[in-house]
Backbone atoms as SQL, in Angstrom:
CREATE TABLE atoms (id INTEGER PRIMARY KEY, chain TEXT, resi INTEGER, resn TEXT, atom TEXT, x REAL, y REAL, z REAL);
INSERT INTO atoms VALUES
  (1, 'A', 1, 'GLY', 'N', -87.803, -72.149, 0.574),
  (2, 'A', 1, 'GLY', 'CA', -86.791, -71.113, 0.608),
  (3, 'A', 1, 'GLY', 'C', -85.616, -71.508, 1.471),
  (4, 'A', 2, 'GLU', 'N', -84.768, -70.544, 1.671),
  (5, 'A', 2, 'GLU', 'CA', -83.550, -70.750, 2.463),
  (6, 'A', 2, 'GLU', 'C', -83.840, -71.120, 3.914),
  (7, 'A', 3, 'LEU', 'N', -84.829, -70.445, 4.513),
  (8, 'A', 3, 'LEU', 'CA', -85.156, -70.711, 5.912),
  (9, 'A', 3, 'LEU', 'C', -85.585, -72.155, 6.116),
  (10, 'A', 4, 'ALA', 'N', -86.359, -72.694, 5.201),
  (11, 'A', 4, 'ALA', 'CA', -86.867, -74.058, 5.318),
  (12, 'A', 4, 'ALA', 'C', -85.744, -75.092, 5.287),
  (13, 'A', 5, 'LYS', 'N', -84.598, -74.736, 4.695),
  (14, 'A', 5, 'LYS', 'CA', -83.460, -75.657, 4.675),
  (15, 'A', 5, 'LYS', 'C', -82.816, -75.787, 6.043),
  (16, 'A', 6, 'VAL', 'N', -82.938, -74.734, 6.841),
  (17, 'A', 6, 'VAL', 'CA', -82.296, -74.698, 8.151),
  (18, 'A', 6, 'VAL', 'C', -83.283, -74.967, 9.283),
  (19, 'A', 7, 'ARG', 'N', -84.496, -74.436, 9.161),
  (20, 'A', 7, 'ARG', 'CA', -85.517, -74.565, 10.192),
  (21, 'A', 7, 'ARG', 'C', -86.831, -75.023, 9.565),
  (22, 'A', 8, 'PRO', 'N', -87.551, -75.926, 10.234),
  (23, 'A', 8, 'PRO', 'CA', -88.874, -76.292, 9.724),
  (24, 'A', 8, 'PRO', 'C', -89.741, -75.035, 9.653),
  (25, 'A', 9, 'THR', 'N', -90.372, -74.815, 8.521),
  (26, 'A', 9, 'THR', 'CA', -91.112, -73.572, 8.306),
  (27, 'A', 9, 'THR', 'C', -92.493, -73.865, 7.730),
  (28, 'A', 10, 'ILE', 'N', -93.508, -73.196, 8.287),
  (29, 'A', 10, 'ILE', 'CA', -94.875, -73.318, 7.778),
  (30, 'A', 10, 'ILE', 'C', -95.427, -71.895, 7.644),
  (31, 'A', 11, 'ALA', 'N', -95.973, -71.583, 6.477),
  (32, 'A', 11, 'ALA', 'CA', -96.660, -70.301, 6.312),
  (33, 'A', 11, 'ALA', 'C', -97.954, -70.371, 7.113),
  (34, 'A', 12, 'PHE', 'N', -98.220, -69.354, 7.922),
  (35, 'A', 12, 'PHE', 'CA', -99.363, -69.397, 8.833),
  (36, 'A', 12, 'PHE', 'C', -99.948, -68.007, 9.001),
  (37, 'A', 13, 'HIS', 'N', -101.267, -67.928, 8.954),
  (38, 'A', 13, 'HIS', 'CA', -101.972, -66.685, 9.268),
  (39, 'A', 13, 'HIS', 'C', -103.002, -67.012, 10.346),
  (40, 'A', 14, 'ALA', 'N', -102.853, -66.388, 11.502),
  (41, 'A', 14, 'ALA', 'CA', -103.761, -66.637, 12.616),
  (42, 'A', 14, 'ALA', 'C', -105.066, -65.883, 12.432),
  (43, 'A', 15, 'SER', 'N', -106.163, -66.617, 12.447),
  (44, 'A', 15, 'SER', 'CA', -107.489, -66.020, 12.321),
  (45, 'A', 15, 'SER', 'C', -108.535, -67.077, 12.669),
  (46, 'A', 16, 'LEU', 'N', -109.560, -66.676, 13.393),
  (47, 'A', 16, 'LEU', 'CA', -110.628, -67.629, 13.717),
  (48, 'A', 16, 'LEU', 'C', -111.525, -67.887, 12.515),
  (49, 'A', 17, 'THR', 'N', -111.553, -66.958, 11.555),
  (50, 'A', 17, 'THR', 'CA', -112.445, -67.112, 10.406),
  (51, 'A', 17, 'THR', 'C', -111.737, -67.378, 9.080),
  (52, 'A', 18, 'HIS', 'N', -110.512, -66.872, 8.907),
  (53, 'A', 18, 'HIS', 'CA', -109.798, -67.034, 7.640),
  (54, 'A', 18, 'HIS', 'C', -108.349, -67.457, 7.868),
  (55, 'A', 19, 'ALA', 'N', -108.138, -68.511, 8.611),
  (56, 'A', 19, 'ALA', 'CA', -106.781, -68.981, 8.922),
  (57, 'A', 19, 'ALA', 'C', -106.114, -69.560, 7.685),
  (58, 'A', 20, 'PHE', 'N', -104.797, -69.465, 7.658),
  (59, 'A', 20, 'PHE', 'CA', -104.007, -70.074, 6.589),
  (60, 'A', 20, 'PHE', 'C', -102.893, -70.883, 7.232),
  (61, 'A', 21, 'GLY', 'N', -102.727, -72.133, 6.829),
  (62, 'A', 21, 'GLY', 'CA', -101.665, -72.978, 7.365),
  (63, 'A', 21, 'GLY', 'C', -102.041, -73.747, 8.609),
  (64, 'A', 22, 'LYS', 'N', -103.281, -73.581, 9.071),
  (65, 'A', 22, 'LYS', 'CA', -103.730, -74.256, 10.294),
  (66, 'A', 22, 'LYS', 'C', -103.640, -75.775, 10.145),
  (67, 'A', 23, 'GLY', 'N', -104.135, -76.313, 9.027),
  (68, 'A', 23, 'GLY', 'CA', -104.106, -77.763, 8.815),
  (69, 'A', 23, 'GLY', 'C', -102.694, -78.313, 8.795),
  (70, 'A', 24, 'ALA', 'N', -101.777, -77.579, 8.159),
  (71, 'A', 24, 'ALA', 'CA', -100.383, -78.025, 8.079),
  (72, 'A', 24, 'ALA', 'C', -99.745, -78.081, 9.462),
  (73, 'A', 25, 'LEU', 'N', -100.014, -77.066, 10.290),
  (74, 'A', 25, 'LEU', 'CA', -99.429, -77.044, 11.636),
  (75, 'A', 25, 'LEU', 'C', -100.051, -78.119, 12.519),
  (76, 'A', 26, 'ILE', 'N', -101.345, -78.322, 12.414),
  (77, 'A', 26, 'ILE', 'CA', -102.000, -79.382, 13.185),
  (78, 'A', 26, 'ILE', 'C', -101.456, -80.752, 12.772),
  (79, 'A', 27, 'ASN', 'N', -101.273, -80.975, 11.470),
  (80, 'A', 27, 'ASN', 'CA', -100.695, -82.241, 11.000),
  (81, 'A', 27, 'ASN', 'C', -99.288, -82.441, 11.536),
  (82, 'A', 28, 'LEU', 'N', -98.497, -81.371, 11.565),
  (83, 'A', 28, 'LEU', 'CA', -97.139, -81.454, 12.107),
  (84, 'A', 28, 'LEU', 'C', -97.166, -81.844, 13.581),
  (85, 'A', 29, 'LEU', 'N', -98.069, -81.242, 14.342),
  (86, 'A', 29, 'LEU', 'CA', -98.177, -81.574, 15.768),
  (87, 'A', 29, 'LEU', 'C', -98.669, -83.013, 15.966),
  (88, 'A', 30, 'ARG', 'N', -99.575, -83.475, 15.105),
  (89, 'A', 30, 'ARG', 'CA', -100.025, -84.883, 15.183),
  (90, 'A', 30, 'ARG', 'C', -98.867, -85.832, 14.898),
  (91, 'A', 31, 'GLN', 'N', -98.066, -85.521, 13.871),
  (92, 'A', 31, 'GLN', 'CA', -96.899, -86.348, 13.542),
  (93, 'A', 31, 'GLN', 'C', -95.926, -86.368, 14.713),
  (94, 'A', 32, 'PHE', 'N', -95.724, -85.232, 15.327),
  (95, 'A', 32, 'PHE', 'CA', -94.839, -85.152, 16.491),
  (96, 'A', 32, 'PHE', 'C', -95.351, -86.059, 17.598),
  (97, 'A', 33, 'GLY', 'N', -96.671, -86.051, 17.808),
  (98, 'A', 33, 'GLY', 'CA', -97.275, -86.923, 18.813),
  (99, 'A', 33, 'GLY', 'C', -97.058, -88.395, 18.500),
  (100, 'A', 34, 'LYS', 'N', -97.163, -88.771, 17.218),
  (101, 'A', 34, 'LYS', 'CA', -96.942, -90.169, 16.817),
  (102, 'A', 34, 'LYS', 'C', -95.481, -90.578, 16.985),
  (103, 'A', 35, 'LEU', 'N', -94.571, -89.637, 16.736),
  (104, 'A', 35, 'LEU', 'CA', -93.144, -89.923, 16.921),
  (105, 'A', 35, 'LEU', 'C', -92.803, -90.167, 18.384),
  (106, 'A', 36, 'HIS', 'N', -93.618, -89.604, 19.268),
  (107, 'A', 36, 'HIS', 'CA', -93.360, -89.718, 20.710),
  (108, 'A', 36, 'HIS', 'C', -94.511, -90.417, 21.418),
  (109, 'A', 37, 'GLU', 'N', -94.948, -91.542, 20.835),
  (110, 'A', 37, 'GLU', 'CA', -96.065, -92.291, 21.435),
  (111, 'A', 37, 'GLU', 'C', -95.721, -92.848, 22.810),
  (112, 'A', 38, 'ASP', 'N', -94.426, -92.937, 23.114),
  (113, 'A', 38, 'ASP', 'CA', -93.998, -93.434, 24.414),
  (114, 'A', 38, 'ASP', 'C', -94.253, -92.414, 25.526),
  (115, 'A', 39, 'LYS', 'N', -94.504, -91.174, 25.158),
  (116, 'A', 39, 'LYS', 'CA', -94.738, -90.123, 26.152),
  (117, 'A', 39, 'LYS', 'C', -96.224, -90.063, 26.504),
  (118, 'A', 40, 'LYS', 'N', -96.496, -89.937, 27.793),
  (119, 'A', 40, 'LYS', 'CA', -97.876, -89.858, 28.251),
  (120, 'A', 40, 'LYS', 'C', -98.501, -88.515, 27.876),
  (121, 'A', 41, 'GLN', 'N', -97.722, -87.452, 27.985),
  (122, 'A', 41, 'GLN', 'CA', -98.202, -86.108, 27.701),
  (123, 'A', 41, 'GLN', 'C', -97.094, -85.309, 27.025),
  (124, 'A', 42, 'ILE', 'N', -97.457, -84.484, 26.043),
  (125, 'A', 42, 'ILE', 'CA', -96.496, -83.627, 25.344),
  (126, 'A', 42, 'ILE', 'C', -96.970, -82.187, 25.475),
  (127, 'A', 43, 'SER', 'N', -96.065, -81.320, 25.908),
  (128, 'A', 43, 'SER', 'CA', -96.366, -79.890, 26.007),
  (129, 'A', 43, 'SER', 'C', -95.516, -79.155, 24.981),
  (130, 'A', 44, 'VAL', 'N', -96.163, -78.325, 24.178),
  (131, 'A', 44, 'VAL', 'CA', -95.475, -77.571, 23.135),
  (132, 'A', 44, 'VAL', 'C', -95.570, -76.088, 23.485),
  (133, 'A', 45, 'GLY', 'N', -94.414, -75.469, 23.742),
  (134, 'A', 45, 'GLY', 'CA', -94.382, -74.057, 24.086),
  (135, 'A', 45, 'GLY', 'C', -94.444, -73.178, 22.845),
  (136, 'A', 46, 'VAL', 'N', -95.257, -72.140, 22.897),
  (137, 'A', 46, 'VAL', 'CA', -95.308, -71.145, 21.827),
  (138, 'A', 46, 'VAL', 'C', -94.578, -69.927, 22.375),
  (139, 'A', 47, 'ILE', 'N', -93.355, -69.698, 21.862),
  (140, 'A', 47, 'ILE', 'CA', -92.523, -68.632, 22.408),
  (141, 'A', 47, 'ILE', 'C', -92.147, -67.626, 21.322),
  (142, 'A', 48, 'GLY', 'N', -91.798, -66.443, 21.755),
  (143, 'A', 48, 'GLY', 'CA', -91.386, -65.406, 20.820),
  (144, 'A', 48, 'GLY', 'C', -91.387, -64.046, 21.490),
  (145, 'A', 49, 'TYR', 'N', -91.016, -63.034, 20.710),
  (146, 'A', 49, 'TYR', 'CA', -91.028, -61.663, 21.207),
  (147, 'A', 49, 'TYR', 'C', -92.436, -61.274, 21.634),
  (148, 'A', 50, 'PRO', 'N', -92.564, -60.232, 22.470),
  (149, 'A', 50, 'PRO', 'CA', -93.895, -59.756, 22.854),
  (150, 'A', 50, 'PRO', 'C', -94.685, -59.271, 21.636),
  (151, 'A', 51, 'ASN', 'N', -95.971, -59.527, 21.669),
  (152, 'A', 51, 'ASN', 'CA', -96.915, -58.983, 20.694),
  (153, 'A', 51, 'ASN', 'C', -96.670, -59.421, 19.251),
  (154, 'A', 52, 'VAL', 'N', -96.260, -60.678, 19.073),
  (155, 'A', 52, 'VAL', 'CA', -96.066, -61.198, 17.711),
  (156, 'A', 52, 'VAL', 'C', -97.160, -62.182, 17.299),
  (157, 'A', 53, 'GLY', 'N', -98.102, -62.468, 18.208),
  (158, 'A', 53, 'GLY', 'CA', -99.224, -63.324, 17.846),
  (159, 'A', 53, 'GLY', 'C', -99.201, -64.727, 18.416),
  (160, 'A', 54, 'LYS', 'N', -98.447, -64.955, 19.491),
  (161, 'A', 54, 'LYS', 'CA', -98.381, -66.296, 20.078),
  (162, 'A', 54, 'LYS', 'C', -99.776, -66.764, 20.519),
  (163, 'A', 55, 'SER', 'N', -100.486, -65.914, 21.236),
  (164, 'A', 55, 'SER', 'CA', -101.833, -66.264, 21.712),
  (165, 'A', 55, 'SER', 'C', -102.789, -66.439, 20.539),
  (166, 'A', 56, 'SER', 'N', -102.637, -65.624, 19.512),
  (167, 'A', 56, 'SER', 'CA', -103.506, -65.730, 18.331),
  (168, 'A', 56, 'SER', 'C', -103.293, -67.052, 17.599),
  (169, 'A', 57, 'VAL', 'N', -102.054, -67.533, 17.556),
  (170, 'A', 57, 'VAL', 'CA', -101.768, -68.832, 16.932),
  (171, 'A', 57, 'VAL', 'C', -102.508, -69.933, 17.684),
  (172, 'A', 58, 'ILE', 'N', -102.431, -69.907, 19.005),
  (173, 'A', 58, 'ILE', 'CA', -103.107, -70.926, 19.816),
  (174, 'A', 58, 'ILE', 'C', -104.617, -70.839, 19.618),
  (175, 'A', 59, 'ASN', 'N', -105.176, -69.635, 19.668),
  (176, 'A', 59, 'ASN', 'CA', -106.623, -69.478, 19.463),
  (177, 'A', 59, 'ASN', 'C', -107.045, -70.029, 18.105),
  (178, 'A', 60, 'THR', 'N', -106.224, -69.802, 17.086),
  (179, 'A', 60, 'THR', 'CA', -106.535, -70.322, 15.751),
  (180, 'A', 60, 'THR', 'C', -106.521, -71.843, 15.749),
  (181, 'A', 61, 'LEU', 'N', -105.523, -72.446, 16.372),
  (182, 'A', 61, 'LEU', 'CA', -105.407, -73.907, 16.376),
  (183, 'A', 61, 'LEU', 'C', -106.564, -74.586, 17.087),
  (184, 'A', 62, 'ILE', 'N', -107.067, -73.971, 18.146),
  (185, 'A', 62, 'ILE', 'CA', -108.167, -74.597, 18.890),
  (186, 'A', 62, 'ILE', 'C', -109.530, -74.059, 18.453),
  (187, 'A', 63, 'SER', 'N', -109.531, -73.141, 17.498),
  (188, 'A', 63, 'SER', 'CA', -110.760, -72.573, 16.918),
  (189, 'A', 63, 'SER', 'C', -111.667, -71.859, 17.908),
  (190, 'A', 64, 'LYS', 'N', -111.072, -71.227, 18.904),
  (191, 'A', 64, 'LYS', 'CA', -111.853, -70.390, 19.822),
  (192, 'A', 64, 'LYS', 'C', -110.922, -69.451, 20.575),
  (193, 'A', 65, 'LYS', 'N', -111.511, -68.408, 21.176),
  (194, 'A', 65, 'LYS', 'CA', -110.725, -67.447, 21.946),
  (195, 'A', 65, 'LYS', 'C', -110.508, -67.988, 23.351),
  (196, 'A', 66, 'SER', 'N', -109.403, -68.655, 23.545),
  (197, 'A', 66, 'SER', 'CA', -109.069, -69.202, 24.849),
  (198, 'A', 66, 'SER', 'C', -108.036, -68.310, 25.537),
  (199, 'A', 67, 'CYS', 'N', -107.109, -67.776, 24.740),
  (200, 'A', 67, 'CYS', 'CA', -106.048, -66.912, 25.259),
  (201, 'A', 67, 'CYS', 'C', -106.404, -65.462, 24.961),
  (202, 'A', 68, 'LYS', 'N', -106.236, -64.598, 25.964),
  (203, 'A', 68, 'LYS', 'CA', -106.501, -63.183, 25.752),
  (204, 'A', 68, 'LYS', 'C', -105.460, -62.593, 24.813),
  (205, 'A', 69, 'VAL', 'N', -105.897, -61.704, 23.931),
  (206, 'A', 69, 'VAL', 'CA', -104.984, -61.013, 23.019),
  (207, 'A', 69, 'VAL', 'C', -105.240, -59.511, 23.121),
  (208, 'A', 70, 'ALA', 'N', -104.212, -58.723, 22.799),
  (209, 'A', 70, 'ALA', 'CA', -104.333, -57.268, 22.824),
  (210, 'A', 70, 'ALA', 'C', -103.337, -56.682, 21.834),
  (211, 'A', 71, 'PRO', 'N', -103.614, -55.477, 21.354),
  (212, 'A', 71, 'PRO', 'CA', -102.701, -54.849, 20.385),
  (213, 'A', 71, 'PRO', 'C', -101.462, -54.239, 21.027),
  (214, 'A', 72, 'ILE', 'N', -101.312, -54.399, 22.341),
  (215, 'A', 72, 'ILE', 'CA', -100.131, -53.875, 23.026),
  (216, 'A', 72, 'ILE', 'C', -99.409, -55.013, 23.733),
  (217, 'A', 73, 'PRO', 'N', -98.084, -54.895, 23.879),
  (218, 'A', 73, 'PRO', 'CA', -97.317, -55.951, 24.549),
  (219, 'A', 73, 'PRO', 'C', -97.729, -56.107, 26.010),
  (220, 'A', 74, 'GLY', 'N', -97.566, -57.309, 26.524),
  (221, 'A', 74, 'GLY', 'CA', -97.747, -57.559, 27.946),
  (222, 'A', 74, 'GLY', 'C', -99.107, -58.075, 28.360),
  (223, 'A', 75, 'GLU', 'N', -99.950, -58.472, 27.421),
  (224, 'A', 75, 'GLU', 'CA', -101.280, -58.987, 27.782),
  (225, 'A', 75, 'GLU', 'C', -101.168, -60.342, 28.474),
  (226, 'A', 76, 'THR', 'N', -100.314, -61.221, 27.950),
  (227, 'A', 76, 'THR', 'CA', -100.113, -62.541, 28.563),
  (228, 'A', 76, 'THR', 'C', -99.141, -62.377, 29.722),
  (229, 'A', 77, 'LYS', 'N', -99.597, -62.683, 30.927),
  (230, 'A', 77, 'LYS', 'CA', -98.763, -62.457, 32.110),
  (231, 'A', 77, 'LYS', 'C', -98.274, -63.753, 32.754),
  (232, 'A', 78, 'ILE', 'N', -98.997, -64.853, 32.521),
  (233, 'A', 78, 'ILE', 'CA', -98.615, -66.135, 33.117),
  (234, 'A', 78, 'ILE', 'C', -98.658, -67.222, 32.046),
  (235, 'A', 79, 'TRP', 'N', -97.995, -68.342, 32.330),
  (236, 'A', 79, 'TRP', 'CA', -98.075, -69.490, 31.430),
  (237, 'A', 79, 'TRP', 'C', -99.471, -70.064, 31.520),
  (238, 'A', 80, 'GLN', 'N', -100.024, -70.415, 30.367),
  (239, 'A', 80, 'GLN', 'CA', -101.354, -71.016, 30.321),
  (240, 'A', 80, 'GLN', 'C', -101.271, -72.267, 29.455),
  (241, 'A', 81, 'TYR', 'N', -101.748, -73.387, 29.993),
  (242, 'A', 81, 'TYR', 'CA', -101.759, -74.654, 29.255),
  (243, 'A', 81, 'TYR', 'C', -103.119, -74.847, 28.608),
  (244, 'A', 82, 'ILE', 'N', -103.129, -75.093, 27.299),
  (245, 'A', 82, 'ILE', 'CA', -104.360, -75.285, 26.547),
  (246, 'A', 82, 'ILE', 'C', -104.292, -76.646, 25.869),
  (247, 'A', 83, 'THR', 'N', -105.308, -77.478, 26.050),
  (248, 'A', 83, 'THR', 'CA', -105.322, -78.805, 25.437),
  (249, 'A', 83, 'THR', 'C', -105.659, -78.682, 23.958),
  (250, 'A', 84, 'LEU', 'N', -104.779, -79.228, 23.113),
  (251, 'A', 84, 'LEU', 'CA', -105.035, -79.269, 21.680),
  (252, 'A', 84, 'LEU', 'C', -105.613, -80.636, 21.303),
  (253, 'A', 85, 'PHE', 'N', -104.926, -81.688, 21.737),
  (254, 'A', 85, 'PHE', 'CA', -105.383, -83.069, 21.558),
  (255, 'A', 85, 'PHE', 'C', -105.308, -83.742, 22.923),
  (256, 'A', 86, 'LYS', 'N', -105.749, -84.980, 22.988),
  (257, 'A', 86, 'LYS', 'CA', -105.756, -85.711, 24.261),
  (258, 'A', 86, 'LYS', 'C', -104.383, -85.685, 24.945),
  (259, 'A', 87, 'ARG', 'N', -103.330, -85.888, 24.160),
  (260, 'A', 87, 'ARG', 'CA', -101.977, -85.975, 24.741),
  (261, 'A', 87, 'ARG', 'C', -101.114, -84.742, 24.498),
  (262, 'A', 88, 'ILE', 'N', -101.613, -83.770, 23.741),
  (263, 'A', 88, 'ILE', 'CA', -100.784, -82.617, 23.390),
  (264, 'A', 88, 'ILE', 'C', -101.413, -81.328, 23.896),
  (265, 'A', 89, 'SER', 'N', -100.628, -80.606, 24.696),
  (266, 'A', 89, 'SER', 'CA', -101.053, -79.302, 25.199),
  (267, 'A', 89, 'SER', 'C', -100.143, -78.227, 24.617),
  (268, 'A', 90, 'LEU', 'N', -100.710, -77.052, 24.421),
  (269, 'A', 90, 'LEU', 'CA', -99.944, -75.895, 23.971),
  (270, 'A', 90, 'LEU', 'C', -99.741, -74.980, 25.170),
  (271, 'A', 91, 'ILE', 'N', -98.582, -74.356, 25.252),
  (272, 'A', 91, 'ILE', 'CA', -98.302, -73.437, 26.356),
  (273, 'A', 91, 'ILE', 'C', -98.215, -72.029, 25.796),
  (274, 'A', 92, 'ASP', 'N', -99.110, -71.173, 26.263),
  (275, 'A', 92, 'ASP', 'CA', -99.049, -69.754, 25.923),
  (276, 'A', 92, 'ASP', 'C', -98.253, -69.082, 27.027),
  (277, 'A', 93, 'CYS', 'N', -97.229, -68.351, 26.645),
  (278, 'A', 93, 'CYS', 'CA', -96.379, -67.724, 27.659),
  (279, 'A', 93, 'CYS', 'C', -96.144, -66.261, 27.311),
  (280, 'A', 94, 'PRO', 'N', -95.761, -65.465, 28.306),
  (281, 'A', 94, 'PRO', 'CA', -95.435, -64.066, 28.026),
  (282, 'A', 94, 'PRO', 'C', -94.288, -63.975, 27.032),
  (283, 'A', 95, 'GLY', 'N', -94.196, -62.840, 26.359),
  (284, 'A', 95, 'GLY', 'CA', -93.131, -62.632, 25.386),
  (285, 'A', 95, 'GLY', 'C', -91.750, -62.777, 25.998),
  (286, 'A', 96, 'VAL', 'N', -90.826, -63.267, 25.204),
  (287, 'A', 96, 'VAL', 'CA', -89.454, -63.466, 25.636),
  (288, 'A', 96, 'VAL', 'C', -88.581, -62.462, 24.899),
  (289, 'A', 97, 'VAL', 'N', -87.752, -61.751, 25.655),
  (290, 'A', 97, 'VAL', 'CA', -86.881, -60.757, 25.051),
  (291, 'A', 97, 'VAL', 'C', -85.450, -61.028, 25.491),
  (292, 'A', 98, 'VAL', 'N', -84.562, -61.101, 24.511),
  (293, 'A', 98, 'VAL', 'CA', -83.146, -61.293, 24.814),
  (294, 'A', 98, 'VAL', 'C', -82.594, -59.978, 25.326),
  (295, 'A', 99, 'ASP', 'N', -81.929, -60.017, 26.478),
  (296, 'A', 99, 'ASP', 'CA', -81.345, -58.815, 27.064),
  (297, 'A', 99, 'ASP', 'C', -80.116, -58.405, 26.262),
  (298, 'A', 100, 'THR', 'N', -80.213, -57.253, 25.647),
  (299, 'A', 100, 'THR', 'CA', -79.107, -56.754, 24.842),
  (300, 'A', 100, 'THR', 'C', -78.610, -55.459, 25.464),
  (301, 'A', 101, 'ALA', 'N', -77.378, -55.498, 25.966),
  (302, 'A', 101, 'ALA', 'CA', -76.799, -54.300, 26.569),
  (303, 'A', 101, 'ALA', 'C', -76.694, -53.206, 25.514),
  (304, 'A', 102, 'GLY', 'N', -77.001, -51.998, 25.918),
  (305, 'A', 102, 'GLY', 'CA', -76.861, -50.871, 25.015),
  (306, 'A', 102, 'GLY', 'C', -78.082, -50.580, 24.176),
  (307, 'A', 103, 'ASP', 'N', -79.201, -51.284, 24.415),
  (308, 'A', 103, 'ASP', 'CA', -80.428, -50.983, 23.675),
  (309, 'A', 103, 'ASP', 'C', -80.911, -49.578, 24.036),
  (310, 'A', 104, 'SER', 'N', -81.310, -48.821, 23.044),
  (311, 'A', 104, 'SER', 'CA', -81.892, -47.499, 23.281),
  (312, 'A', 104, 'SER', 'C', -83.346, -47.673, 23.692),
  (313, 'A', 105, 'GLU', 'N', -83.978, -46.567, 24.144),
  (314, 'A', 105, 'GLU', 'CA', -85.401, -46.622, 24.472),
  (315, 'A', 105, 'GLU', 'C', -86.198, -47.045, 23.243),
  (316, 'A', 106, 'THR', 'N', -85.798, -46.544, 22.085),
  (317, 'A', 106, 'THR', 'CA', -86.469, -46.888, 20.833),
  (318, 'A', 106, 'THR', 'C', -86.368, -48.384, 20.565),
  (319, 'A', 107, 'ASP', 'N', -85.167, -48.962, 20.764),
  (320, 'A', 107, 'ASP', 'CA', -84.977, -50.401, 20.574),
  (321, 'A', 107, 'ASP', 'C', -85.921, -51.178, 21.490),
  (322, 'A', 108, 'SER', 'N', -86.021, -50.738, 22.741),
  (323, 'A', 108, 'SER', 'CA', -86.872, -51.432, 23.714),
  (324, 'A', 108, 'SER', 'C', -88.340, -51.377, 23.313),
  (325, 'A', 109, 'VAL', 'N', -88.793, -50.245, 22.803),
  (326, 'A', 109, 'VAL', 'CA', -90.184, -50.124, 22.359),
  (327, 'A', 109, 'VAL', 'C', -90.417, -51.023, 21.155),
  (328, 'A', 110, 'LEU', 'N', -89.478, -51.003, 20.194),
  (329, 'A', 110, 'LEU', 'CA', -89.642, -51.807, 18.990),
  (330, 'A', 110, 'LEU', 'C', -89.629, -53.303, 19.286),
  (331, 'A', 111, 'LYS', 'N', -88.908, -53.716, 20.317),
  (332, 'A', 111, 'LYS', 'CA', -88.884, -55.128, 20.713),
  (333, 'A', 111, 'LYS', 'C', -90.099, -55.498, 21.561),
  (334, 'A', 112, 'GLY', 'N', -90.874, -54.492, 21.962),
  (335, 'A', 112, 'GLY', 'CA', -92.054, -54.760, 22.779),
  (336, 'A', 112, 'GLY', 'C', -91.738, -54.940, 24.242),
  (337, 'A', 113, 'VAL', 'N', -90.559, -54.507, 24.667),
  (338, 'A', 113, 'VAL', 'CA', -90.159, -54.649, 26.068),
  (339, 'A', 113, 'VAL', 'C', -90.828, -53.580, 26.916),
  (340, 'A', 114, 'VAL', 'N', -90.953, -52.400, 26.359),
  (341, 'A', 114, 'VAL', 'CA', -91.501, -51.253, 27.070),
  (342, 'A', 114, 'VAL', 'C', -92.598, -50.631, 26.211),
  (343, 'A', 115, 'ARG', 'N', -93.686, -50.253, 26.838),
  (344, 'A', 115, 'ARG', 'CA', -94.746, -49.543, 26.113),
  (345, 'A', 115, 'ARG', 'C', -94.299, -48.097, 25.907),
  (346, 'A', 116, 'ALA', 'N', -94.567, -47.564, 24.746),
  (347, 'A', 116, 'ALA', 'CA', -94.129, -46.217, 24.387),
  (348, 'A', 116, 'ALA', 'C', -94.604, -45.168, 25.399),
  (349, 'A', 117, 'GLU', 'N', -95.810, -45.315, 25.913),
  (350, 'A', 117, 'GLU', 'CA', -96.341, -44.317, 26.852),
  (351, 'A', 117, 'GLU', 'C', -95.623, -44.308, 28.186),
  (352, 'A', 118, 'ARG', 'N', -94.799, -45.304, 28.441),
  (353, 'A', 118, 'ARG', 'CA', -94.054, -45.362, 29.704),
  (354, 'A', 118, 'ARG', 'C', -92.664, -44.743, 29.608),
  (355, 'A', 119, 'LEU', 'N', -92.281, -44.279, 28.431),
  (356, 'A', 119, 'LEU', 'CA', -90.968, -43.663, 28.263),
  (357, 'A', 119, 'LEU', 'C', -90.937, -42.273, 28.880),
  (358, 'A', 120, 'GLU', 'N', -89.769, -41.924, 29.417),
  (359, 'A', 120, 'GLU', 'CA', -89.608, -40.587, 29.985),
  (360, 'A', 120, 'GLU', 'C', -89.700, -39.526, 28.896),
  (361, 'A', 121, 'ASN', 'N', -89.015, -39.765, 27.779),
  (362, 'A', 121, 'ASN', 'CA', -88.969, -38.799, 26.683),
  (363, 'A', 121, 'ASN', 'C', -89.394, -39.448, 25.375),
  (364, 'A', 122, 'PRO', 'N', -90.691, -39.749, 25.220),
  (365, 'A', 122, 'PRO', 'CA', -91.117, -40.371, 23.962),
  (366, 'A', 122, 'PRO', 'C', -90.992, -39.366, 22.808),
  (367, 'A', 123, 'GLU', 'N', -90.207, -39.706, 21.827),
  (368, 'A', 123, 'GLU', 'CA', -89.990, -38.801, 20.685),
  (369, 'A', 123, 'GLU', 'C', -90.212, -39.519, 19.395);
């Protein structure tokens, strides 16, 4: 599609039992490692908005629950390094949110910046 022309894109479904795209992503990371054989260690950050499945992607790639996951934003509080291969580590990090002036409370909840129960006037 159009996105693949601009950005490398892999269809992926995170799951310990029924993952989709896991092999393709692992192959991509192996190729990346071969392209950078001169590097002793490679760290790959998994970044994105809060509660979009960053930790679930890592758990799927390593085939076990290493990173805590929750259905609410803010479960990941610190950077965590997880070894995928001998030379390649994945970094699970808290959600990243671009500061946008003028965001409403609703915008903040939808971006996962604020939990709905913490709003003064949840409507």
